[in-house]
VOBA-1610 file (N, C-alpha, C; in pm, whole numbers, padded with zeros to 5 digits, always signed):
BEGIN
Met+00084-00119+00000Met+00000+00000+00000Met+00088+00124+00000Asn+00050+00223-00081Asn+00124+00349-00086Asn+00133+00413+00052Glu+00251+00469+00084Glu+00272+00525+00218Glu+00177+00641+00247Leu+00153+00726+00146Leu+00061+00838+00167Leu-00079+00787+00198Val-00121+00682+00128Val-00253+00624+00155Val-00259+00572+00299Gln-00150+00510+00344Gln-00145+00462+00482Gln-00158+00577+00581Val-00088+00688+00551Val-00096+00805+00638Val-00240+00855+00646Leu-00305+00867+00531Leu-00442+00919+00528Leu-00538+00826+00601Leu-00521+00695+00582Leu-00608+00599+00650Leu-00587+00600+00801Leu-00461+00601+00843Leu-00431+00597+00986Leu-00475+00723+01058Thr-00453+00840+00995Thr-00496+00965+01058Thr-00648+00976+01061Thr-00714+00920+00958Thr-00861+00918+00959Thr-00913+00830+01071Met-00852+00712+01087Met-00893+00622+01194Met-00865+00683+01331Ala-00750+00750+01344Ala-00718+00816+01471Ala-00819+00926+01501Gly-00855+01003+01399Gly-00953+01109+01417Gly-01091+01056+01448Ala-01125+00938+01392Ala-01257+00880+01416Ala-01277+00843+01563Ala-01166+00828+01636Ala-01178+00797+01779Ala-01241+00912+01856Ile-01235+01034+01800Ile-01294+01150+01869Ile-01445+01137+01881Pro-01520+01122+01769Pro-01665+01105+01785Pro-01704+00974+01853Ile-01621+00869+01840Ile-01650+00744+01910Ile-01649+00767+02060Gly-01551+00845+02107Gly-01548+00882+02248Gly-01672+00960+02287Gly-01718+01047+02196Gly-01841+01122+02222Gly-01962+01032+02233Val-01970+00932+02147Val-02083+00838+02151Val-02083+00761+02283Ile-01964+00719+02327Ile-01955+00648+02456Ile-02005+00738+02569Ala-01965+00866+02565Ala-02010+00960+02668Ala-02160+00983+02662Met-02216+00980+02540Met-02359+01005+02523Met-02443+00893+02584Phe-02394+00769+02574Phe-02471+00655+02624Phe-02422+00602+02757Glu-02313+00664+02807Glu-02251+00613+02930Glu-02338+00644+03052Lys-02395+00536+03105Lys-02471+00547+03230Lys-02448+00419+03308Ile-02378+00430+03417Ile-02347+00313+03498Ile-02400+00337+03638Ser-02465+00238+03694Ser-02518+00249+03829Ser-02450+00148+03919Pro-02437+00174+04046Pro-02475+00297+04115Pro-02387+00417+04079Gln-02424+00533+04132Gln-02361+00659+04091Gln-02211+00660+04118Trp-02167+00600+04229Trp-02023+00606+04261Trp-01940+00530+04158Ile-01998+00422+04100Ile-01927+00348+03994Ile-01918+00433+03869Glu-02027+00502+03836Glu-02029+00589+03719Glu-01924+00698+03731Glu-01915+00761+03849Glu-01818+00867+03871Glu-01676+00813+03860Glu-01652+00696+03919Glu-01519+00638+03916Glu-01480+00600+03773Phe-01576+00553+03693Phe-01549+00518+03553Phe-01506+00641+03475Arg-01577+00751+03494Arg-01544+00874+03421Arg-01403+00922+03455His-01370+00919+03581His-01237+00964+03622His-01130+00866+03574Ser-01165+00739+03565Ser-01070+00640+03513Ser-01042+00664+03365Val-01145+00704+03290Val-01127+00736+03148Val-01033+00855+03133Ile-01051+00956+03217Ile-00964+01074+03213Ile-00820+01035+03245Ala-00803+00951+03348Ala-00669+00907+03386Ala-00604+00824+03275Phe-00684+00738+03212Phe-00634+00656+03102Phe-00583+00745+02989Gly-00659+00849+02955Gly-00616+00943+02852Gly-00485+01010+02889Gly-00469+01044+03016Gly-00345+01105+03061Gly-00227+01011+03047Gly-00249+00882+03077Gly-00143+00782+03063Gly-00099+00765+02920Val-00196+00764+02827Val-00164+00752+02685Val-00086+00874+02637Leu-00129+00992+02681Leu-00060+01114+02641Leu+00086+01113+02688Ile+00107+01072+02812Ile+00244+01066+02864Ile+00327+00964+02787Ser+00266+00852+02748Ser+00340+00751+02672Ser+00377+00804+02535Ala+00289+00883+02474Ala+00321+00943+02344Ala+00440+01037+02357Val+00444+01112+02466Val+00555+01204+02491Val+00684+01127+02514Ala+00679+01027+02603Ala+00801+00958+02646Ala+00856+00862+02542Leu+00767+00799+02464Leu+00813+00692+02374Leu+00832+00736+02230Val+00764+00842+02188Val+00770+00882+02047Val+00816+01025+02029Leu+00741+01120+02081Leu+00764+01260+02049Leu+00901+01310+02094Val+00934+01287+02221Val+01063+01336+02272Val+01181+01259+02212Pro+01181+01126+02211Pro+01296+01055+02151Pro+01321+01093+02006Glu+01213+01107+01928Glu+01229+01143+01786Glu+01274+01288+01771Gly+01219+01375+01853Gly+01250+01517+01840Gly+01392+01552+01877Val+01443+01492+01983Val+01577+01529+02031Val+01687+01476+01940Gln+01654+01378+01855Gln+01755+01321+01766Gln+01803+01419+01660Val+01718+01512+01622Val+01750+01598+01507Val+01773+01743+01546Leu+01760+01776+01674Leu+01773+01916+01717Leu+01889+01933+01814Ser+01948+02051+01809Ser+02051+02086+01906Ser+01985+02121+02038Leu+02065+02131+02144Leu+02011+02158+02277Leu+01934+02289+02281Gly+01986+02390+02214Gly+01918+02519+02214Gly+01779+02512+02154Trp+01766+02440+02041Trp+01635+02427+01977Trp+01542+02338+02058Ile+01596+02240+02127Ile+01515+02155+02214Ile+01451+02239+02324Val+01533+02322+02388Val+01482+02410+02493Val+01379+02507+02437Ala+01409+02563+02319Ala+01317+02660+02257Ala+01183+02596+02226Ala+01183+02471+02175Ala+01059+02403+02141Ala+00974+02378+02265Phe+01040+02334+02373Phe+00966+02306+02496Phe+00910+02433+02559Val+00990+02538+02559Val+00942+02664+02616Val+00827+02719+02533Ala+00842+02715+02400Ala+00738+02766+02311Ala+00608+02688+02331Gly+00617+02555+02339Gly+00497+02475+02359Gly+00426+02507+02489Ala+00504+02519+02597Ala+00444+02550+02727Ala+00378+02687+02726Val+00445+02786+02668Val+00391+02922+02666Val+00265+02931+02580Val+00268+02868+02462Val+00153+02873+02372Val+00032+02804+02433Phe+00051+02686+02490Phe-00062+02614+02548Phe-00112+02683+02675Trp-00021+02743+02750Trp-00064+02822+02866Trp-00147+02941+02821Gly-00101+03009+02716Gly-00177+03123+02664Gly-00312+03081+02611Leu-00318+02966+02543Leu-00445+02916+02491Leu-00542+02885+02604Glu-00493+02818+02706Glu-00577+02786+02822Glu-00626+02913+02890Thr-00539+03013+02901Thr-00576+03138+02967Thr-00685+03210+02888Leu-00671+03216+02756Leu-00771+03282+02672Leu-00906+03211+02681Leu-00903+03079+02679Leu-01028+03004+02687Leu-01095+03022+02823Ala-01013+03029+02928Ala-01068+03047+03062Ala-01132+03185+03076Arg-01065+03287+03020Arg-01118+03423+03030Arg-01245+03440+02948Ser-01251+03371+02834Ser-01370+03381+02750Ser-01483+03293+02801Lys-01451+03211+02903Lys-01546+03116+02960Lys-01606+03027+02853Ser-01522+02989+02757Ser-01567+02906+02646Ser-01584+02761+02693Ser-01687+02697+02641Ser-01711+02557+02676Ser-01641+02462+02580Ile-01567+02518+02484Ile-01499+02432+02387Ile-01352+02413+02422Ala-01317+02442+02547Ala-01177+02434+02587Ala-01119+02295+02564Gln-01194+02191+02603Gln-01145+02055+02588Gln-01128+02020+02440Leu-01222+02066+02357Leu-01215+02039+02213Leu-01093+02106+02150Val-01071+02232+02184Val-00957+02306+02131Val-00826+02243+02178Ala-00821+02207+02306Ala-00701+02144+02360Ala-00672+02012+02289Met-00777+01937+02260Met-00761+01809+02192Met-00702+01828+02053Leu-00755+01924+01978Leu-00706+01950+01843Leu-00566+02008+01845Ser-00531+02077+01953Ser-00400+02139+01964Ser-00288+02037+01970Asp-00319+01916+02018Asp-00215+01812+02014Asp-00239+01711+01903Phe-00365+01694+01859Phe-00396+01601+01751Phe-00331+01645+01620Ile-00340+01773+01588Ile-00290+01822+01459Ile-00137+01813+01449Pro-00061+01864+01549Pro+00085+01848+01539Pro+00129+01703+01535Glu+00060+01616+01608Glu+00096+01474+01608Glu+00070+01411+01473Ala-00041+01451+01407Ala-00071+01398+01274Ala+00033+01445+01173Ile+00080+01568+01187Ile+00188+01617+01101Ile+00313+01533+01121Ala+00347+01507+01246Ala+00465+01426+01276Ala+00449+01284+01223Leu+00328+01230+01229Leu+00302+01096+01177Leu+00328+01091+01027Gly+00278+01190+00954Gly+00299+01194+00810Gly+00447+01201+00774Ala+00521+01284+00847Ala+00664+01297+00822Ala+00738+01169+00856Ala+00695+01100+00962Ala+00759+00975+01002Ala+00742+00868+00895Phe+00623+00860+00837Phe+00600+00762+00731Phe+00681+00795+00606Ala+00700+00922+00580Ala+00779+00961+00463Ala+00922+00912+00475His+00971+00896+00598His+01106+00846+00622His+01107+00696+00649Gly+00989+00633+00639Gly+00981+00489+00660Gly+01005+00445+00801Glu+00975+00529+00898Glu+01003+00496+01037Glu+00889+00416+01099Lys+00923+00318+01180Lys+00824+00236+01248Lys+00741+00317+01348Thr+00799+00425+01397Thr+00728+00502+01500Thr+00602+00566+01444Gly+00590+00576+01312Gly+00469+00632+01254Gly+00346+00552+01292Leu+00358+00418+01284Leu+00245+00332+01320Leu+00214+00340+01469Leu+00318+00340+01552Leu+00297+00352+01697Leu+00230+00484+01731Leu+00275+00591+01667Leu+00217+00722+01693Leu+00070+00725+01654Ala+00036+00659+01543Ala-00104+00653+01500Ala-00191+00585+01605Val-00140+00474+01661Val-00215+00402+01764Val-00232+00489+01888Leu-00125+00556+01928Leu-00131+00641+02048Leu-00224+00759+02028Ile-00224+00817+01907Ile-00315+00929+01878Ile-00459+00883+01892Ala-00490+00766+01835Ala-00626+00714+01844Ala-00665+00688+01989Leu-00573+00630+02066Leu-00602+00597+02206Leu-00623+00723+02290Gln-00551+00830+02258Gln-00570+00952+02336Gln-00692+01029+02288Asn-00727+01017+02159Asn-00845+01088+02108Asn-00974+01031+02164Leu-00973+00902+02198Leu-01095+00839+02251Leu-01139+00903+02383Pro-01053+00905+02487Pro-01095+00972+02611Pro-01109+01123+02595Glu-01033+01184+02505Glu-01047+01328+02484Glu-01180+01361+02419Gly-01225+01276+02325Gly-01358+01294+02267Gly-01466+01275+02372Phe-01444+01178+02460Phe-01535+01153+02572Phe-01546+01277+02660Asn-01432+01334+02697Asn-01432+01451+02784Asn-01488+01575+02715Ala-01457+01591+02585Ala-01507+01706+02511Ala-01660+01702+02503Tyr-01715+01583+02480Tyr-01861+01569+02475Tyr-01923+01608+02608Arg-01867+01555+02716Arg-01923+01583+02848Arg-01914+01732+02881Glu-01802+01795+02846Glu-01785+01936+02877Glu-01885+02023+02801Leu-01899+01998+02671Leu-01993+02076+02590Leu-02137+02047+02628Asn-02168+01920+02656Asn-02303+01883+02690Asn-02344+01936+02826Thr-02250+01936+02921Thr-02280+01985+03056Thr-02314+02133+03054Asn-02244+02209+02970Asn-02268+02354+02963Asn-02391+02389+02881Gly-02452+02289+02818Gly-02578+02310+02749Gly-02569+02381+02616Asp-02447+02398+02563Asp-02435+02467+02436Asp-02491+02383+02321Ile-02464+02255+02326Ile-02509+02162+02222Ile-02500+02023+02281Gly-02580+01932+02233Gly-02578+01799+02290Gly-02631+01695+02193Gly-02630+01570+02237Gly-02685+01462+02158Gly-02612+01440+02027Lys-02690+01403+01925Lys-02633+01369+01795Lys-02562+01487+01730Lys-02613+01609+01752Lys-02549+01726+01693Lys-02407+01743+01745Leu-02389+01716+01872Leu-02256+01729+01931Leu-02162+01620+01877Val-02213+01499+01859Val-02132+01392+01801Val-02092+01429+01658Leu-02184+01490+01582Leu-02152+01533+01445Leu-02046+01643+01447Leu-02052+01731+01547Leu-01949+01834+01561Leu-01813+01770+01584Leu-01808+01670+01669Leu-01683+01598+01695Leu-01636+01525+01569Ala-01731+01470+01493Ala-01696+01399+01370Ala-01638+01494+01266Ala-01678+01622+01273Ala-01626+01720+01178Ala-01477+01745+01197Cys-01422+01701+01310Cys-01279+01716+01336Cys-01195+01611+01264Ile-01258+01504+01219Ile-01185+01392+01159Ile-01098+01435+01040Pro-01150+01515+00944Pro-01068+01550+00827Pro-00941+01628+00860Leu-00935+01689+00977Leu-00816+01765+01014Leu-00694+01673+01027Gly-00718+01547+01067Gly-00608+01452+01081Gly-00541+01419+00949Pro-00619+01371+00848Pro-00559+01344+00717Pro-00495+01466+00653Leu-00556+01583+00672Leu-00498+01705+00617Leu-00361+01733+00678Ala-00352+01723+00811Ala-00225+01745+00879Ala-00124+01639+00841Gly-00170+01513+00830Gly-00081+01405+00791Gly-00025+01425+00651Trp-00110+01472+00560Trp-00067+01499+00423Trp+00038+01609+00419Ile+00016+01714+00498Ile+00114+01824+00504Ile+00248+01772+00554Gly+00244+01689+00659Gly+00368+01634+00712Gly+00439+01545+00613Tyr+00362+01464+00538Tyr+00421+01369+00443Tyr+00475+01439+00319Glu+00397+01528+00262Glu+00432+01588+00133Glu+00524+01709+00145His+00510+01786+00251His+00577+01917+00255His+00681+01932+00367Leu+00668+01857+00476Leu+00760+01878+00588Leu+00859+01764+00608Ser+00841+01654+00537Ser+00930+01539+00556Ser+01074+01571+00516Val+01092+01670+00428Val+01227+01708+00386Val+01291+01806+00484Tyr+01217+01842+00586Tyr+01268+01934+00688Tyr+01261+01864+00824Pro+01349+01770+00849Pro+01342+01691+00974Pro+01352+01776+01100Arg+01426+01887+01093Arg+01437+01972+01212Arg+01306+02041+01244Val+01234+02079+01138Val+01102+02140+01160Val+01008+02040+01224Val+01010+01916+01173Val+00926+01811+01231Val+00967+01782+01375Gly+01098+01779+01400Gly+01146+01758+01537Gly+01097+01868+01630Phe+01102+01991+01582Phe+01053+02104+01662Phe+00904+02087+01692Ile+00827+02048+01589Ile+00683+02028+01607Ile+00657+01918+01710Met+00735+01810+01703Met+00718+01700+01798Met+00741+01746+01942Leu+00849+01820+01964Leu+00880+01865+02100Leu+00782+01973+02145Phe+00739+02057+02052Phe+00638+02158+02081Phe+00509+02090+02129Ala+00467+01986+02054Ala+00347+01911+02092Ala+00367+01840+02225Ala+00486+01782+02245Ala+00515+01712+02371Ala+00503+01806+02490Ser+00557+01927+02474Ser+00549+02026+02582Ser+00404+02063+02611Gly+00327+02085+02505Gly+00186+02119+02523Gly+00109+02007+02589Ile+00138+01883+02550Ile+00071+01767+02609Ile+00101+01758+02758Leu+00227+01776+02795Leu+00264+01771+02936Leu+00190+01879+03015Tyr+00183+01999+02957Tyr+00113+02108+03024Tyr-00034+02072+03046Leu-00101+02026+02938Leu-00243+01994+02947Leu-00268+01877+03042Thr-00178+01781+03042Thr-00196+01664+03130Thr-00196+01705+03276Phe-00100+01788+03316Phe-00091+01826+03457Phe-00182+01943+03493Gln-00223+02020+03393Gln-00314+02131+03419Gln-00458+02085+03426Asp-00497+01994+03335Asp-00637+01957+03322Asp-00665+01812+03361Leu-00596+01718+03296Leu-00633+01577+03312Leu-00601+01522+03450Ala-00480+01548+03499Ala-00441+01492+03629Ala-00533+01538+03742Pro-00565+01669+03752Pro-00656+01711+03859Pro-00796+01650+03844Gln-00845+01636+03720Gln-00979+01582+03699Gln-00988+01433+03729Ser-00874+01364+03716Ser-00876+01219+03738Ser-00885+01183+03886Lys-00860+01280+03973Lys-00862+01255+04117Lys-01005+01249+04169Val-01036+01145+04243Val-01165+01132+04310Val-01140+01115+04459Glu-01208+01194+04538Glu-01186+01188+04683Glu-01217+01049+04737Asn-01123+00997+04815Asn-01136+00867+04880Asn-01141+00750+04781Gln-01103+00773+04656Gln-01099+00666+04557Gln-00961+00663+04493Arg-00900+00545+04486Arg-00763+00533+04434Arg-00756+00454+04303Ala-00865+00391+04265Ala-00865+00307+04145Ala-00843+00386+04015Pro-00902+00507+03998Pro-00884+00577+03870Pro-00739+00597+03829Ala-00649+00613+03926Ala-00508+00634+03893Ala-00449+00515+03818Ile-00508+00398+03836Ile-00461+00279+03764Ile-00480+00300+03615Gly-00583+00376+03577Gly-00607+00404+03436Gly-00488+00471+03371Ala-00421+00560+03444Ala-00303+00628+03390Ala-00191+00528+03363Val-00174+00434+03455Val-00071+00331+03439Val-00102+00244+03318Leu-00228+00204+03304Leu-00267+00119+03192Leu-00252+00192+03059Gly-00283+00321+03058Gly-00267+00399+02937Gly-00122+00405+02893Phe-00032+00426+02989Phe+00111+00429+02957Phe+00158+00291+02915Leu+00107+00187+02981Leu+00146+00051+02950Leu+00114+00015+02805Leu+00001+00061+02754Leu-00035+00033+02615Leu+00070+00089+02520Gly+00119+00209+02551Gly+00226+00267+02468Gly+00352+00184+02473Val+00388+00137+02593Val+00508+00055+02609Val+00494-00077+02529Val+00377-00139+02539Val+00353-00264+02465Val+00368-00242+02315Gly+00310-00133+02267Gly+00321-00103+02124Gly+00465-00083+02082Gln+00544-00014+02164Gln+00685+00010+02133Gln+00762-00122+02129Val+00737-00210+02225Val+00807-00338+02230Val+00771-00425+02109Leu+00643-00426+02072Leu+00600-00506+01957Leu+00665-00456+01827Leu+00676-00325+01811Leu+00736-00269+01691Leu+00887-00297+01688Asp+00952-00287+01804Asp+01097-00312+01809Asp+01128-00459+01788Gly+01031-00544+01827Gly+01053-00687+01811Gly+01040-00729+01668
//
């Protein structure tokens, strides 16, 4: 199969996890109430674990290989500042789409990196695609709940809104494959920029939300999320 076709298919599948997460949130009702609450927080923790695995196993190792120390520091600082600024603007505007914007803020750079990775024939492209899909699932779940809770939109219309995000993945993947693969340092910068933003969002939003008073099980979700990334890395290396 042509590599570009693979990129488009994988980024489409990764993007499709967003509305799938929304559908799960739409029908998710577990009784009694304490189990339902613990499940939701476990999903958030699982998403955090997957995000951290993407940073530790793919984005940072790949990014630091092609950049000097100065550019590594610049990419991390830029990512932290930009995502902090984005979060601040969304908080001040009291927008209910914060989770959706945050999700796309890491989905798009990762899809670009995936396209560039496939252009170089790297195995990490497939692993990154799996990790993107795994992180988009709980992020779509959380985005649905956030938008639905605030009453801006809900039900099938909200799922369709999440589905409208799917084409952004193939578009970003195509840009990475066709236009940025010849600029490995640019791709490396994007990877570290995304990694920095993911770390910021994980500790700013996901980690605090995953905590449930007097409940310790949800934190296991973070471990399992990271473990999935490790398993994928071992299978590819094998």
